N, C-alpha and C positions, 0 to 999 in steps of 0.2 A: 584514466582515473579509476576505472572499474577495478583494476588490480593494484592500485596504490592506497586506497582508503581502507584502513583496517576497522574492525568492529570496535575496538577501543576508541579510536579517533572519532568514529561516527557517533558512538554513545556519549562521548565527552561533548561533542558539538550539539547533539540533541538535548542533553541535560542543560547546557548553557542557554540554548534557545528557549526551552520550556521555562527555565527560571527567569529569563529576561521578560518573557511574555507575562508571567505571573506577577512580576514586580511592576511592570510598566503599562500593562493593558488590562482590559476586562478579562474575566475568567476565560480560560482556553476552551473553545467549543470543540476543538478536535485538530487533527493533523491530516493534511492532504499531501500526497506525494505522487509523482509521475515517473514511471520507469524505474531507474535506480532510486529515485525519491520515493516511489511506492514501496520498494523494498525497505528503505529507511523508515517509512511510516509503520510498516508491519513490525520491524525491529523495535521501534519506539514503543509500540503498543505492548510488546512483551516485557518491557523494562520500566515503564513509567505509567502512572495512573492517568490514563487518557479517557475521556468520555466517549470519543468517537475517532475512528481512523478511516479515511477514504483512500483507497489504493487504485490508481489508474495504471493499468498494465505493468504492475510491479513484477519484475523478473527475478529469477534465481532464488526464490524463497525456499523451495524444497531441495536445493542443491548446494554444493560447496564450490561452485564454479568461480565465484568472485571472493575477494578477501573479506568483505563484511559478512559473508555467510560461512566463515570458518572460525573455529575448528569444527563446529557441527552446523548443519543447516539451520537457518533462522526458524524454519518451521518447527524445529524440535522444542522451542520455547512457547509454542502456541497456547499451552495450558495456562500461561501466566497472563494472558490478555484478559483484562477486566472490563473493557468498554466494548462498544459496538463496532463492527467492521463492515464496510461496504467496499466491494471490489468491482472495478469496471475493466473489461477486457474484450478485445476483438477476437472472434473465433478463428481468424486467420493470423494470429500473432505468433510468430516463430519464437519469440522470447518467452512467452507464457503459453506453451502448448497445452492441449487438452489434458494430458496426463498431469501436468503441474497444477492446472486448475482443479482437477479432481482431488489431488493430494491435499491441496490447501483447504478445499471445502470439507473434505473428510476430517482433517485435523481440527478445523474450527467446530465442526459438528461434534466430534468426539470430546472436545474441551467444553462443550456447552456454551460456546461463545455466540452471542446474538450477531448474526452475519447475513449478508446477502451478496450473491455473485450475480452481476449483470453482464451478460455476454451479448455481443453484437455480431450477428451472422454476416459474413462477407467483409468484415472489418479487420484491419491489421494493427500493428504496433504504432503508437504515436498519433492515434486518430483525433486527439483533442487539439493538436497543434496546427493552426492554420498556415504555418510556414513550411509544412512538410507535404510531400506528395501523398502521404498516407492519411492526410486530413479527411475526415468523414463528417460533413456538416450535420447530417441527421443524427448520427450517433453522438457527436459532440454536444448538440443542443439537448438531447435527451439526458445525457450524462450530467451536464451542468444543472439542469432542472432537478434531477434526482439528488445530486450532491447538495444543492441548496436546501431542499426539504430535509435531507438527512442531518445536516448541520443545525438546522433550526430546531430539531428535536433534542439537541444536546443541551 
C-alpha cells in the first residue's frame, strides 16, 4: 500500500473524512496518525485547517520514498501548517531516523509552527501497538497521556 496510495487519493480521502466529521460530529479536535497514518496527518495539516495534529512515528515526511510524498517531499509544505503539531518517535526507529527528526523539527521551527517532538530513548517503531514486538508500555503510556492533554487543549 505504501507505493499504491497517491497524494491525490490521500488528500481526497482526508477531505471526505474531515467533511464527514464536521457534518456528523462535534468540532474536530485534531488528527492523530501512526506510521503511514502519521505521514497522512502531517500532510493533512499542510492542506486543511486543523487545530492540532499528533504524529506517532510518521515516516518518510522529508523524503520522496513513497507515492504520497511525491512529487516533492511532504515537508516542503510545512509553512502551510496552521495548527499545533505534536510528534512522538522512538530514538531507535529506523523509519524515522535522527536526521529526519531534525529536518522535520527544523522545518516546523522555520515555519513558526507551534510544535513539540517527544523522543523515547531505546524505543523503536510501532511502540504504541501492544500486538507488536516493538511495543514499549512505558513509552506508550506516556505518549497516550501527552496526547490526551494535547487534544484537550484544542
